[in-house]
NUGU-737942 format. One record per residue (C-alpha): residue in one letter; x, y, z. Coordinates in steps of 0.5 Angstrom, whole numbers, plus 500, padded with zeros to 3 digits. Layout:
REM NUGU-737942
<code=A, east=X, north=Y, up=Z> .
...
This chain:
REM NUGU-737942
<code=M, east=858, north=661, up=792> .
<code=N, east=862, north=661, up=786> .
<code=Q, east=859, north=657, up=781> .
<code=I, east=865, north=653, up=779> .
<code=H, east=867, north=652, up=787> .
<code=A, east=860, north=649, up=788> .
<code=Q, east=863, north=643, up=784> .
<code=G, east=868, north=643, up=789> .
<code=V, east=874, north=644, up=784> .
<code=A, east=878, north=650, up=783> .
<code=A, east=876, north=655, up=777> .
<code=P, east=880, north=654, up=771> .
<code=K, east=884, north=660, up=768> .
<code=G, east=880, north=664, up=764> .
<code=N, east=873, north=662, up=766> .
<code=A, east=870, north=668, up=764> .
<code=N, east=871, north=667, up=757> .
<code=H, east=870, north=659, up=758> .
<code=P, east=865, north=657, up=753> .
<code=R, east=859, north=653, up=754> .
<code=P, east=860, north=646, up=754> .
<code=E, east=856, north=641, up=749> .
<code=N, east=852, north=636, up=752> .
<code=G, east=853, north=639, up=759> .
<code=V, east=861, north=636, up=759> .
<code=S, east=867, north=640, up=760> .
<code=K, east=872, north=639, up=754> .
<code=K, east=878, north=640, up=759> .
<code=V, east=876, north=634, up=763> .
<code=L, east=878, north=627, up=760> .
<code=H, east=873, north=622, up=761> .
<code=E, east=869, north=616, up=759> .
<code=M, east=862, north=618, up=757> .
<code=R, east=856, north=614, up=760> .
<code=D, east=849, north=614, up=759> .
<code=V, east=845, north=618, up=765> .
<code=S, east=840, north=612, up=764> .
<code=S, east=845, north=607, up=765> .
<code=L, east=847, north=609, up=772> .
<code=S, east=844, north=609, up=779> .
<code=V, east=845, north=613, up=785> .
<code=N, east=849, north=610, up=791> .
<code=A, east=843, north=609, up=796> .
<code=S, east=848, north=609, up=802> .
<code=S, east=851, north=615, up=801> .
<code=E, east=844, north=619, up=799> .
<code=T, east=841, north=616, up=806> .
<code=F, east=848, north=619, up=809> .
<code=Y, east=848, north=625, up=806> .
<code=G, east=842, north=627, up=802> .
<code=T, east=842, north=630, up=796> .
<code=R, east=838, north=637, up=796> .
<code=D, east=842, north=641, up=801> .
<code=E, east=842, north=649, up=801> .
<code=D, east=848, north=648, up=795> .
<code=F, east=844, north=644, up=791> .
<code=E, east=841, north=649, up=786> .
<code=E, east=848, north=652, up=786> .
<code=L, east=851, north=646, up=783> .
<code=V, east=846, north=645, up=778> .
<code=Q, east=847, north=652, up=776> .
<code=S, east=855, north=651, up=775> .
<code=I, east=854, north=645, up=771> .
<code=R, east=849, north=648, up=767> .
<code=A, east=854, north=654, up=765> .
<code=F, east=861, north=650, up=765> .
<code=G, east=859, north=642, up=765> .
<code=I, east=861, north=637, up=770> .
<code=L, east=868, north=639, up=772> .
<code=Q, east=869, north=632, up=776> .
<code=P, east=868, north=626, up=773> .
<code=I, east=863, north=621, up=777> .
<code=I, east=866, north=615, up=780> .
<code=V, east=862, north=609, up=779> .
<code=W, east=863, north=601, up=780> .
<code=N, east=858, north=597, up=776> .
<code=N, east=854, north=603, up=774> .
<code=V, east=853, north=605, up=781> .
<code=V, east=855, north=612, up=783> .
<code=Q, east=861, north=611, up=789> .
<code=A, east=862, north=619, up=789> .
<code=G, east=858, north=624, up=785> .
<code=N, east=851, north=623, up=787> .
<code=R, east=849, north=630, up=787> .
<code=R, east=852, north=631, up=780> .
<code=L, east=848, north=625, up=777> .
<code=R, east=842, north=628, up=781> .
<code=A, east=844, north=635, up=778> .
<code=A, east=845, north=632, up=771> .
<code=M, east=838, north=628, up=771> .
<code=E, east=835, north=635, up=773> .
<code=L, east=838, north=638, up=767> .
<code=G, east=836, north=633, up=762> .
<code=L, east=843, north=631, up=760> .
<code=E, east=844, north=625, up=756> .
<code=K, east=851, north=623, up=758> .
<code=V, east=856, north=624, up=764> .
<code=P, east=863, north=623, up=765> .
<code=V, east=865, north=617, up=769> .
<code=V, east=871, north=614, up=772> .
<code=N, east=871, north=606, up=773> .
<code=C, east=874, north=604, up=780> .
<code=V, east=876, north=597, up=781> .
<code=D, east=872, north=596, up=787> .
<code=E, east=866, north=598, up=791> .
<code=F, east=867, north=604, up=796> .
<code=D, east=865, north=602, up=803> .
<code=L, east=862, north=608, up=808> .
<code=S, east=869, north=610, up=810> .
<code=R, east=871, north=611, up=803> .
<code=I, east=865, north=615, up=801> .
<code=V, east=867, north=619, up=807> .
<code=A, east=874, north=620, up=805> .
<code=S, east=871, north=622, up=798> .
<code=Q, east=867, north=628, up=801> .
<code=L, east=872, north=633, up=803> .
<code=S, east=870, north=638, up=799> .
<code=R, east=863, north=638, up=801> .
<code=Q, east=859, north=644, up=805> .
<code=K, east=857, north=640, up=811> .
<code=T, east=853, north=641, up=817> .
<code=P, east=854, north=638, up=824> .
<code=S, east=850, north=632, up=823> .
<code=M, east=854, north=630, up=817> .
<code=I, east=860, north=631, up=821> .
<code=I, east=858, north=627, up=827> .
<code=R, east=856, north=621, up=822> .
<code=E, east=862, north=621, up=818> .
<code=L, east=866, north=621, up=825> .
<code=S, east=862, north=615, up=827> .
<code=V, east=863, north=611, up=821> .
<code=L, east=871, north=613, up=821> .
<code=D, east=871, north=611, up=828> .
<code=D, east=867, north=604, up=827> .
<code=A, east=872, north=603, up=821> .
<code=Y, east=878, north=604, up=825> .
<code=G, east=876, north=601, up=831> .
<code=V, east=877, north=608, up=835> .
<code=R, east=872, north=606, up=841> .
<code=Q, east=876, north=600, up=843> .
<code=G, east=883, north=603, up=841> .
<code=T, east=886, north=604, up=834> .
<code=R, east=886, north=597, up=831> .
<code=S, east=892, north=593, up=832> .
<code=D, east=892, north=590, up=825> .
<code=L, east=892, north=597, up=821> .
<code=R, east=899, north=599, up=819> .
<code=Q, east=902, north=606, up=822> .
<code=E, east=901, north=610, up=816> .
<code=V, east=894, north=608, up=815> .
<code=V, east=893, north=610, up=822> .
<code=K, east=896, north=617, up=821> .
<code=E, east=892, north=618, up=814> .
<code=F, east=886, north=616, up=818> .
<code=Q, east=888, north=621, up=824> .
<code=K, east=889, north=626, up=818> .
<code=L, east=882, north=625, up=815> .
<code=R, east=879, north=626, up=822> .
<code=L, east=882, north=633, up=822> .
<code=K, east=880, north=635, up=815> .
<code=I, east=873, north=633, up=817> .
<code=A, east=872, north=636, up=823> .
<code=G, east=877, north=642, up=823> .
<code=S, east=881, north=641, up=830> .
<code=Q, east=882, north=635, up=835> .
<code=N, east=877, north=640, up=840> .
<code=A, east=872, north=639, up=835> .
<code=I, east=872, north=632, up=834> .
<code=S, east=872, north=631, up=842> .
<code=N, east=866, north=635, up=842> .
<code=L, east=862, north=632, up=837> .
<code=R, east=864, north=625, up=840> .
<code=K, east=861, north=628, up=846> .
<code=V, east=854, north=630, up=843> .
<code=K, east=854, north=623, up=839> .
<code=K, east=855, north=619, up=846> .
<code=C, east=850, north=623, up=850> .
<code=A, east=845, north=622, up=844> .
<code=D, east=846, north=615, up=844> .
<code=V, east=843, north=615, up=851> .
<code=A, east=838, north=621, up=851> .
<code=F, east=835, north=619, up=844> .
<code=E, east=836, north=611, up=845> .
<code=N, east=828, north=610, up=844> .
<code=D, east=827, north=616, up=840> .
<code=P, east=830, north=617, up=833> .
<code=Q, east=825, north=622, up=831> .
<code=G, east=827, north=626, up=837> .
<code=W, east=835, north=625, up=835> .
<code=D, east=833, north=627, up=828> .
<code=Q, east=829, north=634, up=830> .
<code=F, east=835, north=635, up=835> .
<code=L, east=840, north=635, up=829> .
<code=R, east=836, north=639, up=825> .
<code=K, east=836, north=645, up=830> .
<code=M, east=844, north=644, up=830> .
<code=D, east=844, north=644, up=823> .
<code=S, east=840, north=651, up=823> .
<code=G, east=845, north=654, up=828> .
<code=E, east=839, north=654, up=833> .
<code=I, east=843, north=650, up=838> .
<code=S, east=851, north=650, up=838> .
<code=V, east=855, north=644, up=839> .
<code=A, east=857, north=647, up=846> .
<code=S, east=850, north=648, up=848> .
<code=A, east=848, north=641, up=845> .
<code=I, east=853, north=638, up=850> .
<code=R, east=850, north=641, up=856> .
<code=K, east=843, north=640, up=854> .
<code=L, east=844, north=632, up=852> .
<code=S, east=848, north=631, up=859> .
<code=A, east=842, north=634, up=863> .
<code=K, east=837, north=630, up=859> .
<code=V, east=841, north=624, up=860> .
<code=L, east=842, north=626, up=868> .
<code=E, east=834, north=627, up=868> .
<code=Q, east=833, north=620, up=865> .
<code=A, east=838, north=617, up=870> .
<code=R, east=834, north=620, up=876> .
<code=E, east=827, north=618, up=873> .
<code=R, east=829, north=611, up=872> .
<code=H, east=832, north=611, up=879> .
<code=R, east=827, north=615, up=883> .
<code=H, east=824, north=609, up=886> .
<code=L, east=830, north=605, up=887> .
<code=I, east=835, north=608, up=891> .
<code=T, east=838, north=601, up=893> .
<code=A, east=841, north=596, up=889> .
<code=T, east=843, north=590, up=892> .
<code=D, east=846, north=583, up=890> .
<code=S, east=850, north=578, up=894> .
<code=G, east=856, north=581, up=896> .
<code=F, east=854, north=589, up=895> .
<code=S, east=849, north=594, up=897> .
<code=L, east=849, north=601, up=894> .
<code=Y, east=845, north=607, up=895> .
<code=N, east=843, north=613, up=891> .
<code=K, east=843, north=618, up=896> .
<code=D, east=847, north=622, up=901> .
<code=S, east=852, north=618, up=905> .
<code=F, east=852, north=623, up=911> .
<code=G, east=850, north=619, up=917> .
<code=F, east=851, north=612, up=914> .
<code=D, east=844, north=611, up=916> .
<code=E, east=844, north=604, up=913> .
<code=V, east=850, north=601, up=916> .
<code=A, east=850, north=598, up=923> .
<code=D, east=855, north=600, up=928> .
<code=A, east=862, north=598, up=928> .
<code=S, east=861, north=594, up=922> .
<code=V, east=866, north=596, up=917> .
<code=Q, east=873, north=594, up=917> .
<code=C, east=876, north=599, up=912> .
<code=I, east=873, north=605, up=908> .
<code=V, east=877, north=607, up=902> .
<code=T, east=874, north=613, up=898> .
<code=S, east=876, north=619, up=894> .
<code=P, east=871, north=625, up=895> .
<code=P, east=870, north=631, up=891> .
<code=Y, east=877, north=635, up=891> .
<code=F, east=877, north=642, up=892> .
<code=R, east=874, north=646, up=886> .
<code=F, east=876, north=641, up=881> .
<code=R, east=870, north=639, up=878> .
<code=D, east=862, north=640, up=878> .
<code=Y, east=858, north=633, up=879> .
<code=G, east=852, north=637, up=877> .
<code=M, east=849, north=636, up=884> .
<code=G, east=848, north=644, up=885> .
<code=D, east=851, north=649, up=889> .
<code=N, east=852, north=646, up=895> .
<code=Q, east=855, north=640, up=893> .
<code=L, east=862, north=638, up=897> .
<code=G, east=868, north=641, up=893> .
<code=K, east=865, north=648, up=891> .
<code=E, east=866, north=651, up=898> .
<code=A, east=869, north=659, up=898> .
<code=T, east=875, north=657, up=901> .
<code=P, east=880, north=651, up=902> .
<code=Q, east=879, north=652, up=909> .
<code=V, east=871, north=651, up=909> .
<code=F, east=872, north=645, up=905> .
<code=A, east=877, north=642, up=909> .
<code=K, east=873, north=643, up=915> .
<code=R, east=866, north=641, up=912> .
<code=L, east=870, north=634, up=909> .
<code=A, east=873, north=633, up=916> .
<code=D, east=866, north=634, up=920> .
<code=F, east=863, north=629, up=914> .
<code=F, east=868, north=624, up=916> .
<code=N, east=866, north=624, up=924> .
<code=Q, east=860, north=620, up=922> .
<code=A, east=865, north=614, up=920> .
<code=K, east=867, north=613, up=927> .
<code=R, east=860, north=610, up=929> .
<code=V, east=861, north=605, up=923> .
<code=L, east=868, north=603, up=923> .
<code=K, east=870, north=597, up=927> .
<code=P, east=875, north=599, up=933> .
<code=G, east=881, north=596, up=929> .
<code=G, east=878, north=599, up=922> .
<code=S, east=882, north=604, up=918> .
<code=M, east=880, north=609, up=913> .
<code=F, east=884, north=611, up=907> .
<code=V, east=882, north=618, up=904> .
<code=V, east=885, north=620, up=897> .
<code=L, east=885, north=628, up=896> .
<code=G, east=889, north=632, up=890> .
<code=D, east=891, north=639, up=890> .
<code=K, east=890, north=645, up=885> .
<code=V, east=893, north=652, up=883> .
<code=E, east=889, north=658, up=884> .
<code=Q, east=891, north=665, up=883> .
<code=G, east=898, north=662, up=882> .
<code=S, east=899, north=658, up=889> .
<code=Y, east=897, north=651, up=891> .
<code=T, east=891, north=651, up=896> .
<code=M, east=894, north=646, up=900> .
<code=S, east=887, north=643, up=902> .
<code=P, east=889, north=636, up=903> .
<code=Q, east=894, north=638, up=908> .
<code=M, east=888, north=643, up=911> .
<code=F, east=884, north=637, up=911> .
<code=A, east=889, north=632, up=915> .
<code=I, east=890, north=637, up=920> .
<code=Q, east=883, north=638, up=921> .
<code=M, east=882, north=631, up=922> .
<code=R, east=887, north=630, up=927> .
<code=Q, east=884, north=636, up=931> .
<code=N, east=877, north=632, up=930> .
<code=G, east=881, north=626, up=934> .
<code=W, east=883, north=622, up=928> .
<code=I, east=890, north=619, up=928> .
<code=I, east=894, north=620, up=922> .
<code=N, east=897, north=613, up=921> .
<code=D, east=900, north=614, up=914> .
<code=E, east=901, north=619, up=909> .
<code=I, east=902, north=616, up=902> .
<code=V, east=904, north=619, up=896> .
<code=W, east=900, north=617, up=890> .
<code=T, east=905, north=618, up=884> .
<code=K, east=901, north=618, up=877> .
<code=T, east=905, north=616, up=871> .
<code=H, east=900, north=620, up=866> .
<code=T, east=900, north=627, up=868> .
<code=R, east=897, north=633, up=865> .
<code=P, east=903, north=639, up=863> .
<code=S, east=903, north=645, up=868> .
<code=P, east=905, north=652, up=865> .
<code=P, east=912, north=653, up=864> .
<code=I, east=913, north=656, up=871> .
<code=R, east=912, north=650, up=875> .
<code=T, east=914, north=643, up=875> .
<code=N, east=908, north=638, up=872> .
<code=R, east=904, north=636, up=878> .
<code=S, east=904, north=628, up=878> .
<code=H, east=902, north=626, up=885> .
<code=E, east=896, north=626, up=890> .
<code=Y, east=895, north=624, up=897> .
<code=V, east=893, north=618, up=900> .
<code=Y, east=891, north=619, up=908> .
<code=H, east=891, north=613, up=912> .
<code=F, east=887, north=614, up=919> .
<code=V, east=885, north=610, up=925> .
<code=L, east=881, north=611, up=931> .
<code=N, east=887, north=608, up=936> .
<code=S, east=893, north=604, up=936> .
<code=E, east=890, north=597, up=936> .
<code=F, east=888, north=597, up=929> .
<code=K, east=889, north=591, up=924> .
<code=Y, east=895, north=592, up=919> .
<code=F, east=897, north=586, up=914> .
<code=P, east=904, north=589, up=911> .
<code=N, east=905, north=582, up=907> .
<code=G, east=898, north=583, up=904> .
<code=L, east=901, north=586, up=898> .
<code=I, east=906, north=580, up=897> .
<code=G, east=904, north=576, up=891> .
<code=A, east=902, north=576, up=884> .
<code=Q, east=896, north=581, up=883> .
<code=R, east=890, north=583, up=878> .
<code=Y, east=892, north=590, up=878> .
<code=P, east=898, north=594, up=876> .
<code=G, east=902, north=598, up=881> .
<code=R, east=907, north=599, up=885> .
<code=L, east=908, north=601, up=893> .
<code=K, east=915, north=603, up=895> .
<code=N, east=916, north=605, up=902> .
<code=S, east=911, north=611, up=902> .
<code=N, east=910, north=612, up=895> .
<code=V, east=905, north=608, up=891> .
<code=I, east=906, north=609, up=883> .
<code=T, east=900, north=607, up=878> .
<code=G, east=898, north=608, up=871> .
<code=Q, east=891, north=610, up=869> .
<code=S, east=885, north=607, up=871> .
<code=N, east=882, north=602, up=866> .
<code=T, east=876, north=607, up=864> .
<code=A, east=875, north=604, up=857> .
<code=Q, east=873, north=597, up=859> .
<code=R, east=868, north=600, up=864> .
<code=A, east=865, north=604, up=858> .
<code=R, east=865, north=598, up=854> .
<code=I, east=861, north=594, up=859> .
<code=C, east=856, north=600, up=860> .
<code=E, east=855, north=601, up=853> .
<code=E, east=853, north=594, up=852> .
<code=H, east=848, north=595, up=858> .
<code=G, east=845, north=601, up=855> .
<code=V, east=848, north=606, up=860> .
<code=A, east=853, north=612, up=859> .
<code=F, east=859, north=612, up=862> .
<code=N, east=861, north=620, up=863> .
<code=H, east=865, north=619, up=869> .
<code=T, east=872, north=622, up=868> .
<code=S, east=875, north=622, up=875> .
<code=T, east=876, north=614, up=877> .
<code=Y, east=882, north=612, up=880> .
<code=P, east=886, north=606, up=878> .
<code=E, east=884, north=599, up=882> .
<code=F, east=891, north=599, up=885> .
<code=I, east=889, north=604, up=890> .
<code=P, east=883, north=601, up=893> .
<code=L, east=887, north=594, up=892> .
<code=M, east=893, north=597, up=897> .
<code=A, east=888, north=600, up=902> .
<code=I, east=884, north=593, up=902> .
<code=Q, east=889, north=588, up=903> .
<code=L, east=893, north=592, up=908> .
<code=S, east=887, north=593, up=913> .
<code=T, east=882, north=587, up=911> .
<code=E, east=881, north=580, up=911> .
<code=P, east=876, north=576, up=907> .
<code=G, east=869, north=577, up=909> .
<code=D, east=870, north=584, up=912> .
<code=L, east=866, north=589, up=910> .
<code=V, east=869, north=595, up=906> .
<code=L, east=865, north=602, up=905> .
<code=D, east=866, north=607, up=900> .
<code=P, east=861, north=614, up=901> .
<code=F, east=863, north=617, up=894> .
<code=T, east=863, north=611, up=890> .
<code=G, east=863, north=614, up=883> .
<code=T, east=863, north=608, up=878> .
<code=G, east=864, north=603, up=883> .
<code=T, east=872, north=602, up=883> .
<code=S, east=873, north=600, up=890> .
<code=G, east=867, north=596, up=890> .
<code=I, east=869, north=592, up=884> .
<code=V, east=876, north=591, up=887> .
<code=A, east=873, north=589, up=894> .
<code=M, east=868, north=584, up=891> .
<code=E, east=874, north=581, up=887> .
<code=M, east=878, north=580, up=893> .
<code=G, east=872, north=576, up=897> .
<code=R, east=870, north=582, up=901> .
<code=E, east=863, north=585, up=902> .
<code=F, east=862, north=592, up=900> .
<code=V, east=857, north=598, up=901> .
<code=G, east=857, north=604, up=897> .
<code=Y, east=853, north=611, up=897> .
<code=E, east=853, north=615, up=891> .
<code=L, east=849, north=621, up=890> .
<code=N, east=849, north=623, up=883> .
<code=P, east=844, north=618, up=880> .
<code=E, east=848, north=618, up=873> .
<code=F, east=854, north=615, up=877> .
<code=F, east=849, north=611, up=881> .
<code=T, east=847, north=607, up=875> .
<code=V, east=854, north=606, up=872> .
<code=A, east=856, north=603, up=879> .
<code=N, east=850, north=599, up=879> .
<code=T, east=851, north=596, up=872> .
<code=L, east=859, north=595, up=873> .
<code=L, east=858, north=592, up=880> .
<code=T, east=853, north=587, up=878> .
<code=H, east=857, north=585, up=872> .
<code=F, east=863, north=584, up=875> .
<code=R, east=860, north=580, up=881> .
<code=H, east=857, north=575, up=876> .
<code=T, east=862, north=575, up=871> .
<code=S, east=869, north=576, up=874> .
<code=T, east=874, north=570, up=875> .
<code=A, east=878, north=574, up=880> .
<code=S, east=886, north=572, up=879> .
<code=T, east=888, north=574, up=885> .
<code=P, east=890, north=569, up=890> .
<code=P, east=886, north=567, up=896> .
<code=V, east=889, north=571, up=902> .
<code=Q, east=889, north=568, up=909> .
<code=N, east=890, north=572, up=915> .
<code=G, east=891, north=578, up=911> .
<code=V, east=897, north=575, up=907> .
<code=A, east=897, north=573, up=900> .
<code=P, east=901, north=566, up=898> .
<code=T, east=908, north=567, up=895> .
<code=S, east=913, north=564, up=891> .
<code=E, east=920, north=563, up=894> .
<code=A, east=922, north=568, up=890> .
<code=G, east=916, north=573, up=892> .
<code=Q, east=918, north=571, up=899> .
<code=A, east=925, north=574, up=898> .
<code=D, east=922, north=581, up=896> .
<code=E, east=922, north=587, up=900> .
<code=L, east=915, north=588, up=903> .
<code=N, east=914, north=595, up=900> .
<code=E, east=918, north=594, up=894> .
<code=L, east=914, north=590, up=890> .
<code=V, east=912, north=591, up=883> .
<code=L, east=906, north=589, up=880> .
<code=D, east=906, north=588, up=872> .
<code=E, east=900, north=588, up=868> .
<code=E, east=899, north=581, up=865> .
């Protein structure tokens, strides 16, 4: 590294003939001289960054040759920016250094902003992003009390620190997993960071290793606890095939979103549902799985299954339609096909329209099933809209769930939660208070939370031990803290105002409070 660049500034013109400075201070820099002995290093910054990194000796040689080219910023004789320069000056035995006085003390976020020219390791960048996230309230959404220009500057600063939005996202994943994986082992986390800094572990490898460690910890915690029970719900950490713990003809409503065909890897091995070789095999396997539901479903019960599609080799797989046809061949009645339209979608390539919908299939065993079309009339807790055969929703409230899990020391890493209005719709159309609701692919427990808030009992299955931990945490939390705002439902019909009674049954718009 060029010795002048070691100080984080551009080399002055004619530096080859630059005269040796007197007392180690460049005469080309305006400064106030201060005795080295009168200054103190910033303990917070030194703890955060350290002092003697691999570039420190180059900094010493640069100051020996050219002096301190950037004044040290101080407040009450405590360094706010320039710890390494002060340490180098001490090592060189300089008596005085150039300083600039600032009007107030730097907090950690300003210290981070002053270190942009520094050569940084992954561990430094992770710490910097965490400091900025805390300062600007990112974990709870950008702080509403900050002016827009401040938020923009914060976003620019993050990009300068990490280099790209993708790098920011990946480093945050590392920190998020590490907070759980090394919760009680700070020395282990320090050792892991040193391996990242040395290049022994890449960021991508760190995410994989930490995710695996978190999953194994969850498995270990629940190796002897495969059942979580509370008043109102039962949850099983096992394969739901057969529903062994559920009595015959006891379930009024099944509402679930099983793994889609080749959408995501849930970490349960090559034989996990959704990793089949073809959509035909997937459709048959999933339909055969739901044959087991015939035993536990009441004669007048309903089953709602949510499925989406994807493009492979230039074509949609049509796996949801193949599944529906297979279910009909297996003896189910397809009572309804509801199109779930999402207001937040990912862009598709320019050769096709953006995919903004999935399917909610309503299956029954006979024509004598319970159905309450008035069940969705009246103010509800969750936003959504059901119009004719279309249900329209926004995103699920994963931020709130993640905060609750964080408070209980549990990692929330599930990215496929459906919004609460989907199970709310299914439960209100097909059940009454006190009925039992089943979700064989519980995930993070959305169906169970909604069921309990509506006065229904719930039983769920989740094979992934990490998701089981999240679901158990959330279900327990909502069971004991929820003050459900949904009105009581009598005979399947929610009370309504006179204005509400005038609404068309399937054109209700439910707005967020």
